[in-house]
N, C-alpha and C positions, 0 to 999 in steps of 0.2 A: 584404879578403880578397884577398891578392894572386895565390893560385893557385886556380883554379876547374877541377876536372876535371869532365870532360862527355861521357857516352856519346851520340854522333850517331845511333846507330842508329835508323832510322826506323820499322822493324817493331816494336821493341819499346816505344818512347817517341813514335811519331807525328810529326807535323808540327811544324816549328819545335822541336825536343828542344833544340837549343842556345842558340836566343834565348830559350826559356822557362827554362831554366837559368839564363841570364844576368839575366833579369827578376827571378827568384826569389831571385837572390844580391844583387842590388844596389837594388831598389825598398825594402826595409824602411828601408836606411840613408840612402836618398834621401828618402824620407818623412819622416825625423827631421831632416836637416840642410836640404833643401830642397825642402818638399812642392811648390810651384810649378812645380820641374822634372817632376815626376811627372803634375800635372795638364796640364802643357803637352803632354804625349805619352800622355793618357790613351788614345786611340782604339788606338794600336798597341800599348802595353802589355796592354791587356785582350784584343786579339786572339791575342796567344801566350801570354798568363798570364791565363786567365779565371777563374781560382780566386783568385786576389791580390785582394784588398780595396781595390781602386783606384777611388777616386772619378769618378763620370760628369761630365765637362765638356761635351763635345761628343757629338752623338748625332742621327743622321737619324730622322724618325718612323718608319722602317721596323722601329726596333728595338721598338716599342711594338705591332707589328701582329702578326698571326697567320701563321704561314707561309704560307698560300694567297695571303695579301695582299702578300707579300713578293716582287713579281714581278720585281725587277731582280738580278741577280746579278752580283757584282763582276768587273769588265773583268779580262783576263789580266794587266795591269800593276799590279793592285792590290798584289799582295806586294813589289813595288818601292816602293811607296809606303810600306808598314809597314817595309821593311828600312831604308829613309831614316831614317824617323822614330826607330826604334830605334837605329839608328848614332848620332843627333844625342843621345838620351837618354844612352847610354853614353858619347859622348864628353864632354859636359858634364858628367856625374857625375864621370867620372875625372878633370877637368880640377881637381875640387875636393879628391877622395880620394886621388889618386895612381894610378900605372900598374897593372896587372893581366895576368895571364896565363891563358889558357883552354888546359887541356891535353885534347886532343881524341882520343878513340878512336872506332874504328869510323866515320872519316869516308868511307869509300868507300861506307857504307850511308846516307849523309845524305839527308834529303827536299830535293826541290827548292827547298823554302823557306829552308832552313837553308844550302843551298849559294849562293842568290842572296843572303842575310844576309851570310855571311861574306865573300862579294865585295865587298859593300859595305863592311863593317867594314875589310877590308884597304886599300880606296882611301880612306876618309875618317877613319878613327880612328887616330890615332897613339899613344895611350895603352894600348892594348890590343896584346897578343901572343898569338898562336895558334901552339901547339905540337901536333905530331901524335905519338901513341904506340900501341904495340899494346896491344889489350885482353886483359886477363885471359880465358879461357874461361869462359862461361857456366856457373852451376850447374845440371846438367840437374834438370828437373821432370818427374813424372808428369801424365798426362793429368788426374789427380783434382787434383792440386796446381795445376795451370792452370786449371781450373774453380773451385777454391775463391779463388785471387787474383782471377779476373774476378767472380766473386760480390762481393768485399770492395770491389773498385772502382766497381761498380755501385751499392752499398748507400751508399757514401760520397757519392753524389751530385754528386762532382766532375766539371767539365766536360771538362779536359785530359785524362784517361784515355779519354774516348770519341773522341778524335782519333787512335786508333789502338793505344793500349795494350791495352784492353780486348778489342778484334778480335785482337790478337796471342795472347792467353791463349786466347781462345774456339776459334780455328784450331786450336790444340793440346791442346785439352780435347776430351770425350767425346761434345758433342752438334753435329752438323752443322748444325741449324736455330738452334741459338743463333750458333753462328760465322757463319752467313749474316746474322741479323738484325745481330749488333754490327758486322759490315763495312758492313751497309746504313745503319746509322745513323752511322757514321763518313763514308760517303759524302755523305750529306744534310748534316751539320754541315760538313764542308769545301767542299761545292760553295756553301752560303749564305755563307761567310766568303771564298770567293775562292781557296781552296787546290786547286786544279783538277788538277794533277798527282797529288796525293794521292787526290782524289775519284775520278779515273778509275781508279786503282789500285784502291781498295776497292771500286769497283762491278763490276769487271771480275771480282774475287776472288769477290764476291757472287755473281753470275751463274753461275760454275762450282758453286756450292753447291747451287743449285736442283736439286730432282729434277726429273725429267722430266714428271712430271704435276702441278708446282706450278700455283696457279692463276695464271690470265692477269694479274689486276692486279697482283699482286705482281711477276712479272716485269716488267711494264711501267713499275712505279714506278721499280724498279732500272736497268732499261735506259735509261729516259729521263734521269735524273740522270747515268748513266754517258756517254750521247751528249753531254750538255750539256758536261760536264766534257772530254771528248775534243775537241769542236769549240773548246773555250777553250785547247787545248794544240796546234792546228794539226793535229789528228788527224781531220780533217773524213771522209775516207773510213771511219775506225773508227766515227763517229758515224752516218754514211748507210747503212752495213751494220746497225747496230742498228735504224735506222728502218725499211729494208725488211723486217727480220725481224718488227717488230711488225705490218706490213702482211699479212705470210703468217701470222701467229698469230692475229689476232682481228680483231673487226669494230665492236667498242664506239665510238661516234660520237665523244666526245671524245677518246680517244685517237687514233682516226685522223684527226682534224681536228689535235689538236696535232702529229702526226707530220708529216701533210702541211706545216703552218706551219714546223716545225723544217726540214725539207727546203729550202723556199723559202729559208729563212735562211741554210742552209750553202751555198746557190747563189749568192746574193748578197754574202755576207760572207767567202768563201773568203780564206785569208791570201795564198795566190797569185792575184794578178789576173787571171792569163791563165785560171784555171780556173772564173771566174765565168761565170753563165750566168743572166741576168735573164729570158730569154725562156722558158726552163724553170720558171725560179722562178715566175714567174706563172702557169705551168699548176698549179704546187703549191698557191700560195695560193689561188686561185681553188677547188680542191678542199676547202680547209680553210673557206674561206667558205661555200660550198655545204651543208655539213654543219652547221657552227655557226647557220645560219639557220634550220635545221629543229628545233633543240632545243627541246623544249617549256615548259620551265620559262623564264619572262620574265626574270627577274634573271640566272639561269644563261647565257640565250640573251644578254643585253646585254653580259656582261662576255667571253664567249668571242670571240662577233661583233665587238664593238669591237677585241678585241684582234687578230684577223686582218684587220681592215679597216686597222688601223694599219700590219701587216706588208704588207699590199698596198701602202700608199702608198710604204713603202722600196722596193718592187721598182718600182713606176712611176717613182719618182725615178731609179734605178739605170738605167732605160730612156729616161730624158730627159723624162719627162712629169709634170712638176711640177703642171700644173694638174689632172691627173687625180689626183694625188698629195693635193693639197690637199682636193679634193671628199670623198676618201675619209676623211681624218682629220676633216674637219667632220662627216662622217655618223657616224663612230665617237663623235665628243664628242656629237653631239645624242643617240645612242643610249644612251651611258651616263649622260649627265644625266637622261633620260627614264626610264629603266626600272631603273637599280639605285637601292638604298636611300640615303637620305641620309646620306653620311659613308662609304658602303663604297667600297672599292678606291681609297683616296687616292691611292696612288701611281700604278696605272694612269691616273688622271683628270689627275695633274700631268704625266706623261709625254706624253699625247697634247696638252694644251695647250703643252707644250715644242716637240713635233714640229710642232705647227702654227705657233708662231712660227718656227723654222726654215725652214719651207717659204715663209712669207710673206716673211721676210729675202731668201731665195734669189732670190725672184720680183721682188726690188727695192724691198721696202717695208720698211725698217729700222723705223721709226717705228711702223709697224702692227702690228709683231710683239712689240713690247714690253709690252703688256698682258698676253699670255699668259705671258711669262717674269716680270713682275710676280706673277702668280698662282701660279706654278709655285715661285716663292722664298718667298712668302707661307704656300703649304702646307706646305712642308718648309724652312725655312730653316736646317737643318744639313747640307744636301746642297751641297757646294761647286761642282758642275760647272756649274750652271745661273747662278751669279753670272759665271762667266767666258764662258759665252754671251750674257748681257745686256751685259757689259761691251764684247764685241766689238762689239754693235750699238751703243751709246754711242759708242764709238769711231770708229766709221763715220759717226755722226751729228756728229761733232766736239764731243762733251760729255767732253772728255778727262779732267777731274777726276773725273767721276761714273764714268767706265769705270776709271779708275785705283782708286776707293774700291772698285767691285765685285771687281777682281782683288785687292785685298789683303784683302777679307773672305772670298774664295775660300782665301787662304793660310792665314786665321785658322781656317777652319771645318774645313779637312779636313787629311788628312795631306799630306806634302811631296810635291809633285810639279810636273813642270816648266812647264806651260802657264801658270799665272798671272804667273809671273815673266819668261817669255819674252815673253809679251803686254805687261806693263808695261815691257818693256826697250824695246819698240817705240815707245809712248809717250814715253819719256824720250829716245829719240834723236831723236825728231821736235821735241821741244822743246828739244833742244840739250845734254840732260844726258848727254853720252857716257860720262862716267865711271859715274852710275847704271847707265847701258844695261849697260855692262860687267860691272859686279858682278853684275847679274841673270842675264846670259848666263852668266857664269862659274858660278853656282850652279845654272844647269840643266843645264850639262854635269857639274857636280858630282853632281847627282842622277841625271841620265842620260847617260853618256857616247855614248851612240848616237843622241842627238836631233841629227839633220843638220841641220835648219833653223838650230839654235843656232850652228852652226860657220859657216854662210853669212852670217847676220847680225853676227857678231861679225869675221868677216873684212872685211866690208864697212866696219864702223867703224873698224877697224885700218888700212884703206885709207884712211879719209877723214881719220885723223889722221896720215897719212903714215908708218904704221909697215908698211912692206912685208913685213919679215921675219914677224912674227906674221901678218899677213894672208895670206900665202902658206901659212904653217904651217896655220892653219885650213882653208883652202881645200882644201888637199891631205889632211888628216887627213878631212873631210868626204866628199871624194870618193873615197877608200878604201873606204867604206862604200857610197856611191852615187855611181858613176861617171859617170852620165849625169844627174845633178843640174844643171838650167840655172843655178838660183841658185847654185850653187857654182862652177859653171864662170865664171859672170859676176863674182862675188867674186874667184876667181882672175885673172881678167883686170884686173880694178882693181888687184889687188896688184902685178901685173906692169907695170901702166901706171906705177904709183907708182915702182917699182924702174928703171924705165927700159929694161925688156926688151920692147922695142915688138912685136917679131915673136911672141913666146910671149904676149904679151896679145892679140895680134891672133888669133891661133888659139884662145884661150880664149873671147873673145867670139863668133869664127864658130861654135865647137861649141857654145855657149850658144843662139844663134838659130837653129841647125838643130833643136835639141831644144823651143825654145819661142820661135818667131818672133813670138808676141804679147805679149813683155815690153817694154813702152817703157823700163823703165830700162835695160836692156841696150843698145837702140839708143842711148840718151842715153850711157852709157857708153862704148861703142865710139866715138862722136861726140867724145867727149873726147879718146881715143887719136888719131882721125883729127886734130882740132885742134892737139894737141902735136907731131905729126909733120909739120905743115905742109899736110896734104890738107884745106883749107878746104872744097872742095867736097864731100868724102866726108864732112865734118863736119854739112853743111848737108843732105845726102842722108839721113844717119842720124837727125839732129835732126827732120828732117819725117816720117820715120817714126815717130818717138816721139811728135810733136805729134797725128798721126792717130790714133795708138792711146790717147793720155792728154793732153788738153789741160792743159798745168801752166805756172805762171808760170816755173819753173826752166828747162823745155826752150826755153819761148820765148825767154827772156832770153838763154840760150847759143846759141841759133840767130841772135839779134840780133846778138851778138857777131862770130860768124862771118860774116854778112853785111855788117856794118861794116867788116872786114878785108878782105872780098873789094870793098869801095869802093861796096855797094850800099846807100847811107845810108837811102834812102825806104824800101826793104823791112826794113832794122833798125829803123827807128822805128815801122814798123807793128806789128811783133813786140813792142817793148818798150811801146808803147801798150796791147796786149793783155794782155800780162803784169803791167802795172799794175792794169788793171781786175780781174784774178784775185787778184793781192797787193797793195791799195794801200798795205800798211804796210812794204813792203820797200825801204828806202832807195836800196840799190844799183841798183834800177830806175830810178828816179827820177834818180839821179845819172848814170847811162849816157844817159838821155834828154836831161837837161841838157848833157852833154857833146857830143851830135849836135847840138842846136840852136845850140851854140856855133860848131861846125865849118860 
């Protein structure tokens, strides 16, 4: 199929109207010619085209649980992962069958998911061309015809129409109640899939259709889902307004506790760091704990109270009180293990274990954190994120091969996302595989061009390789997005040093140290600049500060060379001896020591 006409109108066709049309057009042929490609992208294809018969290859345990036990809502960037996975499917399929053109109508009415997907396609897929065209007027339908069409879609049992199409017809049909329920259903499905913009829209529309005397439970369930979707799309004020309204409307204990918990989370997770308030959050989370600790049913109390204790731990972490946070998580684990039925709420339990691991590692015991992450991964081996957390701990412990194995398992288990490739790039850089590190960082930026830290690391590698042009370009690109980023400023300083622009390098390093005076690497990098410009005393001073922050063989070696050139051989020897103790396998250190002994 060389030309595919697609109506992108979200009101008629729901979320991922364009992506679903592409999937329905391409998957049948892909299953015939290269089914392994479909299997490699099963998660993203099932997300946008749930009614296609796509075999399940990867799956979290969440897919097997009841709705109340599926406590993890996908993060706001989940749709970017879906878009990248779909783009790779389209790219690889078209590489075999040839290019195609998608003729889009009503592009201005496309859902946020499709707009993001089309942006990724434009960046990453050369075999696909999109053109826009004016749509023909829709054939008018009477309210009765809209209801008849909605009835047919509901009777079909298909999932995709529930993501907006049924709601479209019900809103134009003859029943306000049926329209409200169709919107409510669409909101719930979109929320659990991570389609948060659509979920917020459906929820807000459903709320406007509720009668003034609607029962409070219905209002709360719609309002709560709407608020979660709003908070995931940086609309925390709209979410807070709904939680405040819920407090004015009702006194049901679980709803009050949930609203208090959610308010606390808004206050510690606000997308604008300046708007975060962990002190007010502590007041709200304590209210939630007070209520849930009084719930009469033992199992219900165990779930809700342990959930709130875990939230309190996050608040305490944001207050800088890690000891208190750890005690709260351990209390939550003990409560869940004691009072929940065996096998009940498995995701909640593994989240608690993973959070305890994070706190233990944060408090300086990465080895002690591993058993909890092992348990979390064993409980849900199809969830990729915990492999990354464990890989990071293994990396800290010097178990690099095991860390890389975890990063690569995360790559296979989940949708394409930057973190495992970014982390693997670090290990490759450390082991001298610059080419591999550059490839990983290039892929990170292909997946997410706003991943600022990747620009900083890649700029550093380019500088180490002597390519100041590429290093400077990456540093400046990153600084456009984050002007005060100390890592990028330091990378820019390295690039300017390599290029011989010493004044510009000094300004960049000084700016980086103003932002992050505790960065040992930046002090060491500025020392290199000082050495190259003949300022040996300045180099020693900067390297001394670097060693105070982080005693490393490399910093001591460089300071020894500066001391040697200043004629202070004994001080240089002392630094080299200590460097050799820290890195006995470094031949350059031993060679420098031998040279000193000869002289």
